[in-house]
C-alpha positions, 0 to 999 in steps of 0.5 A, spaced: 500 500 500 502 506 498 502 512 502 497 518 500 500 524 496 499 531 497 495 531 490 490 526 493 489 530 500 491 537 499 493 541 505 489 547 507 492 553 511 488 558 515 488 565 511 493 570 514 491 576 517 493 583 513 499 586 517 497 592 520 504 595 520 504 598 513 497 602 514 500 604 521 506 607 517 502 610 512 498 614 517 504 616 521 507 619 514 501 623 513 501 626 520 508 628 519 507 631 513 502 635 515 506 637 521 511 639 517 507 643 512 503 646 518 510 648 521 513 651 514 506 655 513 506 658 520 513 661 520 513 668 518 514 670 511 516 677 507 513 678 501 517 683 497 515 686 491 519 690 486 514 696 483 520 699 480 522 699 472 529 696 473 531 690 478 533 691 485 538 688 490 534 685 496 537 683 503 534 680 509 538 679 515 544 677 514 543 673 508 546 675 502 542 680 497 538 677 491 536 680 485 529 682 484 526 683 477 521 689 475 514 687 477 516 680 481 514 678 488 519 674 492 517 670 498 522 669 504 522 666 510 523 670 517 526 668 524 520 667 529 523 672 534 527 678 535 528 683 529 530 683 522 533 688 517 530 689 510 534 693 505 533 694 498 537 698 493 536 700 485 540 697 480 542 703 477 543 703 469 550 704 467 552 709 461 557 708 456 563 710 460 560 705 466 558 710 470 551 709 474 545 714 471 540 717 475 539 718 483 540 712 488 534 709 490 534 705 496 530 703 502 530 699 509 526 697 515 526 693 521 521 688 522 520 686 530 517 680 532 515 678 525 508 674 524 504 671 519 506 674 512 508 681 511 508 685 505 513 690 503 515 693 496 520 698 493 516 703 490 518 710 486 513 714 491 515 714 499 512 719 504 515 726 502 519 724 496 517 722 489 521 719 483 520 718 476 524 714 470 524 718 463 524 713 458 527 716 452 526 715 444 530 719 440 527 720 433 532 725 431 538 723 427 544 725 432 546 723 439 542 726 444 545 728 451 539 728 456 539 732 463 533 731 468 530 737 472 535 742 468 534 749 471 531 746 477 534 744 484 537 737 483 538 738 476 542 731 474 545 730 467 544 723 465 552 722 463 549 718 457 548 719 449 542 716 447 543 714 440 539 715 434 533 710 433 533 708 440 526 707 443 524 708 451 531 708 453 531 707 461 536 712 464 535 711 471 530 715 476 530 722 478 526 727 483 519 728 481 516 735 482 510 738 479 515 742 474 520 737 473 523 737 466 527 733 461 532 736 456 535 733 450 541 737 447 544 735 440 551 736 438 550 742 435 548 745 442 540 746 440 535 743 445 528 741 446 525 740 453 519 737 456 516 741 462 511 740 467 512 733 468 509 732 475 502 731 473 503 726 467 507 721 471 501 717 474 503 709 473 506 705 479 513 704 476 513 712 475 515 711 468 514 716 463 515 716 455 518 722 452 520 722 444 524 727 441 524 729 434 528 734 429 523 739 429 523 740 437 530 742 437 531 750 437 
């Protein structure tokens, strides 16, 4: 007589219970991720917007400065306690001889015990002072030298020569008054001047397009 084989009498096994380790581990990871997200969102932040027509350098605390393009908002983390110093300055355009054009625009503030999201900006207008950026179009056939607020207090020569055919050339920021002027001079010494520009500067960037043509020069 032969012994029965497993094929003739299959062995039945009790089903294994599903392991509880995997679901427990997944739930733990979800909780940890939620806590990390909550922690990061709860951390104070600075949302800084560059409203100027040129890039700025932005420095927060001891961190090195970062470049911020026009119209861009940069969000940076802040310490949870104490004070932090925020500084910014305009990246001024350079003339052909590598000299910065226009006036220096800069700002700073101290944030004490920051919380939540703090919104700040670099702007052409601040309490007691306003700036504007002439954008020069040269429709004349000669190079033009440009002076801003000529004949007024705070007159500044851009130190640049705007070439013929150039369109909306950014030559920096300058003090804005009700009677601000922008004067162009050609190689023959003739001049053309835009006057009383204060009321015409109405956009947030403080820019104003000015077009000089041959017929304007006297």
